[in-house]
C-alpha positions in Angstrom: 67.4 47.2 3.8 69.6 44.9 1.5 67.1 42.1 2.3 64.1 44.3 1.5 65.8 45.3 -1.9 66.5 41.7 -2.7 62.8 40.9 -2.1 61.7 44.0 -4.4 64.1 42.8 -7.2 63.0 39.3 -7.0 59.4 40.4 -7.1 59.9 42.8 -9.9 62.0 40.4 -11.9 59.7 37.4 -11.8 56.6 39.4 -12.5 58.3 41.0 -15.6 59.3 37.7 -17.0 56.2 35.8 -16.1 54.2 38.7 -17.8 55.3 37.6 -21.2 54.1 34.0 -20.5 50.8 35.2 -19.0 50.2 37.2 -22.1 50.5 34.2 -24.2 48.2 32.3 -22.1 45.7 35.1 -22.2 45.6 34.9 -26.0 45.6 31.1 -25.9 42.3 31.0 -23.7 40.9 34.0 -25.2 41.2 36.1 -21.9 41.2 39.3 -23.8 39.7 42.8 -23.1 37.2 43.7 -25.9 36.5 47.2 -26.5 33.3 48.4 -24.7 31.7 51.7 -24.4 33.0 52.7 -21.1 36.6 51.6 -22.1 39.3 53.9 -23.6 41.5 51.2 -25.3 40.8 51.1 -29.0 41.9 47.4 -29.6 41.5 44.1 -27.9 44.2 43.6 -25.2 45.1 40.3 -23.3 44.5 39.9 -19.4 46.2 37.7 -17.0 48.7 40.3 -15.6 47.4 39.0 -12.1 49.0 35.6 -12.9 52.4 37.1 -13.4 52.0 39.3 -10.3 51.0 36.3 -8.2 54.2 34.4 -9.4 56.2 37.4 -8.3 54.6 37.8 -4.8 55.0 34.0 -4.3 58.8 34.1 -5.4 59.3 37.2 -3.4 57.9 35.6 0.0 59.6 32.2 -0.5 62.9 34.1 -0.7 62.0 36.5 2.3 61.2 33.4 4.6 64.6 32.1 3.9 66.6 35.3 4.5 68.6 35.7 7.9 66.6 38.8 9.1 63.2 38.7 7.5 63.0 34.7 7.9 63.8 34.8 11.7 60.4 35.6 12.8 57.9 32.8 13.0 55.0 35.2 13.0 56.4 36.9 9.8 56.6 33.6 8.1 53.2 32.3 9.2 51.5 35.5 8.0 53.4 35.4 4.8 52.0 32.0 3.9 48.5 32.8 5.0 48.6 36.1 3.0 50.1 34.1 0.0 47.1 31.4 0.2 44.6 34.4 0.1 46.5 35.9 -2.8 46.1 32.6 -4.7 42.4 32.3 -4.0 41.7 36.1 -5.2 43.8 35.8 -8.2 42.0 32.5 -9.2 38.4 34.5 -8.7 40.0 37.4 -10.9 41.2 34.8 -13.7 37.7 33.2 -13.8 36.1 36.7 -14.1 38.6 37.6 -16.9 37.5 34.4 -18.7 33.9 34.2 -17.9 32.7 37.6 -16.5 31.4 36.5 -13.1 28.1 38.0 -11.6 28.8 40.5 -8.9 27.5 38.0 -6.1 29.9 35.2 -7.5 32.8 37.5 -7.5 32.0 39.1 -3.9 31.8 35.4 -2.6 35.2 34.7 -3.8 36.5 37.8 -2.3 34.9 36.9 0.9 36.6 33.4 0.8 40.0 35.0 0.3 39.5 37.4 3.1 38.3 34.7 5.3 41.4 32.6 4.7 43.8 35.4 6.1 41.3 36.7 8.7 40.6 33.4 10.4 44.4 32.7 10.6 45.1 35.8 12.5 45.6 38.8 10.0 42.9 40.7 11.4 42.2 43.9 13.6 42.7 43.5 17.2 42.0 47.0 18.2 41.9 50.6 16.6 44.6 52.8 17.7 43.9 56.4 18.8 46.7 58.8 20.1 45.0 58.9 23.4 43.3 55.6 23.8 43.1 52.2 22.2 39.7 50.7 21.2 39.7 47.0 21.8 37.7 44.9 19.4 35.9 41.7 20.3 36.3 38.6 17.9 33.3 39.3 15.7 33.9 42.9 15.4 37.6 42.2 14.6 36.8 39.7 11.7 34.1 41.8 10.4 36.2 45.0 10.2 39.1 43.2 8.5 36.8 41.5 5.9 35.1 45.0 5.2 38.6 46.6 4.7 39.9 43.8 2.4 36.6 44.0 0.3 36.7 47.7 0.3 40.4 47.9 -1.0 40.1 45.2 -3.5 36.9 46.8 -5.3 38.7 50.1 -4.9 41.6 49.2 -6.7 39.5 47.2 -9.2 37.6 50.2 -10.1 40.7 52.5 -10.4 41.9 50.1 -13.0 40.7 52.0 -16.1 43.9 53.5 -17.8 47.1 51.9 -18.9 49.4 51.8 -15.7 47.2 53.8 -13.5 46.3 51.3 -10.8 49.8 49.7 -10.7 51.4 53.2 -10.4 49.1 54.5 -7.8 49.3 51.2 -5.6 53.0 51.2 -6.0 53.4 54.9 -4.7 50.9 54.1 -1.8 52.8 51.0 -1.0 56.1 52.6 -1.1 55.0 55.3 1.3 53.6 52.7 3.7 56.7 50.8 3.5 58.8 53.7 4.6 56.9 53.9 7.8 56.7 50.2 8.4 60.4 49.9 7.9 61.1 52.7 10.3 59.2 50.5 13.0 60.3 47.1 11.9 64.1 47.7 11.4 64.8 50.6 14.0 62.5 49.5 16.6 62.5 45.8 15.9 58.6 45.3 16.0 57.6 42.1 14.5 54.1 43.1 13.4 55.5 46.0 11.4 58.0 43.6 9.7 55.0 41.7 8.3 53.8 44.9 6.9 57.1 46.0 5.6 57.5 42.7 3.8 54.1 42.8 2.0 54.6 46.2 1.0 58.0 45.8 -0.5 56.8 42.7 -2.5 53.8 44.9 -3.6 56.0 47.5 -4.9 58.2 45.0 -6.7 55.4 43.4 -8.6 53.8 46.8 -9.5 57.3 47.8 -11.0 57.8 44.5 -12.8 54.4 44.9 -14.4 54.3 48.5 -15.4 56.5 47.9 -18.5 54.0 45.8 -20.0 51.2 48.1 -18.8 52.0 51.7 -19.3 50.4 53.5 -22.6 50.0 52.0 -25.0 49.6 48.9 -22.8 50.6 45.3 -24.3 48.5 43.5 -21.5 46.2 44.5 -18.8 46.3 43.2 -15.0 42.6 42.2 -15.4 40.5 41.5 -12.2 43.0 38.9 -11.3 45.6 41.8 -10.8 43.7 44.5 -9.6 41.9 42.3 -6.9 45.2 41.0 -6.0 46.8 44.5 -5.6 43.9 45.6 -3.3 44.2 42.5 -1.2 47.9 42.9 -0.5 47.2 46.6 0.1 44.5 45.8 2.6 46.5 43.0 4.4 49.7 45.2 4.9 47.3 48.0 6.4 45.8 45.4 8.8 49.1 43.9 9.8 50.5 47.2 11.0 47.4 49.5 11.9 45.2 46.8 13.5 47.8 44.8 15.4 50.4 47.2 16.5 50.0 49.0 19.9 50.7 52.6 19.4 52.0 52.8 23.0 54.9 50.8 22.0 56.0 53.3 19.4 59.1 55.1 20.0 59.4 57.6 16.9 61.1 60.3 18.8 60.3 62.6 15.9 58.8 65.5 17.8 56.1 65.8 15.1 52.7 66.7 16.2 51.2 64.4 13.6 53.4 61.2 14.8 50.6 60.0 17.0 48.1 60.2 14.4 50.0 58.4 11.6 49.1 54.9 12.6 45.2 55.9 12.0 45.7 58.6 9.1 48.4 56.7 6.9 46.1 54.0 5.7 43.6 56.5 4.3 46.3 58.5 2.8 47.8 55.2 1.0 44.5 54.6 -0.5 43.2 58.1 -0.9 42.5 57.8 -4.6 40.9 54.5 -4.8 39.0 55.4 -1.7 37.7 58.8 -3.3 36.8 57.0 -6.5 34.9 54.2 -4.6 32.9 56.4 -2.5 32.2 58.9 -5.1 31.1 56.0 -7.4 28.9 54.4 -4.7 27.4 57.9 -4.0 26.8 58.8 -7.6 25.3 55.5 -8.7 23.0 55.4 -5.6 21.6 59.0 -6.3 20.9 57.9 -9.9 19.1 54.9 -8.8 21.5 52.4 -10.0 23.3 49.5 -8.4 26.6 50.2 -7.0 28.4 47.9 -9.5 26.8 49.2 -12.6 29.7 50.7 -14.6 29.9 54.4 -15.9 32.3 56.8 -17.3 32.5 59.1 -14.3 35.7 57.8 -12.4 38.4 60.1 -11.7 40.5 58.9 -14.7 37.4 59.5 -16.9 37.1 63.0 -15.5 40.9 63.6 -16.2 40.3 62.8 -19.7 37.2 65.1 -19.9 39.2 67.9 -18.7 41.3 67.6 -21.8 44.3 65.5 -20.6 46.1 63.0 -22.7 45.9 59.3 -21.6 49.5 59.3 -20.5 49.1 62.8 -18.9 46.1 61.9 -16.9 47.8 58.8 -15.6 51.0 60.9 -14.6 48.7 63.5 -12.9 47.1 60.8 -10.8 50.3 59.3 -9.8 51.3 62.8 -8.6 48.3 63.2 -6.6 48.9 59.7 -5.0 52.6 60.7 -4.1 51.6 64.2 -2.6 48.9 62.4 -0.4 50.7 59.5 0.7 54.3 60.7 1.0 53.0 64.1 2.3 51.3 62.3 5.1 54.4 60.1 5.9 56.8 63.3 5.9 54.4 65.3 8.1 54.2 62.3 10.6 57.9 61.5 10.9 59.9 64.6 10.4 60.0 67.1 13.0 60.6 70.2 10.7 58.4 72.7 8.8 59.7 71.8 5.3 57.5 68.7 4.9 54.4 70.8 5.4 55.7 73.4 2.7 56.7 70.5 0.2 53.2 68.8 0.8 51.4 72.2 0.3 53.4 73.0 -2.7 52.7 69.7 -4.1 49.2 70.0 -3.7 49.3 73.5 -5.5 51.2 72.0 -8.3 48.7 69.0 -8.7 45.8 71.5 -8.7 47.2 73.8 -11.5 48.1 70.7 -13.6 44.7 69.2 -13.1 42.8 72.2 -14.2 45.5 73.7 -16.7 43.9 72.2 -20.0 40.6 73.8 -19.1 42.1 77.0 -18.3 44.3 76.9 -21.3 41.3 76.3 -23.5 39.4 79.3 -21.9 42.4 81.6 -22.5 42.9 80.6 -26.1 39.1 81.2 -26.7 39.1 84.6 -24.9 
């Protein structure tokens, strides 16, 4: 755990320091978020948070590959460098978009290029794990599924980046929950595939924590597409490294939990639950309205929280709560052989529902 904590602190520290430099660069090159109709900020805010995050990831992975435990695995080192190369490409795509507003086709092409780098170098799905069987994938299906997951996660996180601190907080919570599970497998059972995932997720948590002081309301800078795409990319590769490459028959959790066998399949959905819901609902909503899926609107989850009467900071905190209840609730149900995780998760869901609708209920009570 000490090595993981060192990786986290390096990622957070470098990201925090580099964010100030990236902010200056954004002003210098006019990479600034102007106020648009669908936005909630009221004055121009600089981008390039993703540049600082990329520096944090690079520093964390370089340190990790030289540590006694994390650095001893050739597979982990190879995957780390491959993922870092993909991160650099996806961040450059985001930087160019922040500067010149790329079209959807051009941005998608850059995302496919970044996905191709990691997938063609072995970071892909080899099978889909089920509790009672494993569905093996041929090479074409393996590549196609991995590219789809990467594109899905990158764009889902990008859509969620609509309020100060929202995307970074939600991703940090999801990655932290996934790290708990990956750490259990990598350290206690010495599974190398899980070690790659645990390394990526702890670095991901670190860069989110390092960036949040610059990004919470009222934000001094935005992560921009360079940051949102990077976070989604890292989240996707960590999921692929574990769920798509680890043979469930090798797991020996000994938790006694009835959910343990389903955890490798269900946890990825829990980790990206809010971005998943936001992206699917946006695609459905825009399709039914006869619009293209990438046409912006003000009906995302964070917009709906504001429409219910929540403040900017309150809406962000509430969505953080939902992310924590879903992701950590799933981990607790899967690895703890007791009833209290179910009660705690249920209580968390009830609390989140009450807090979500409280402004509307309070308004109706006051006008009754």
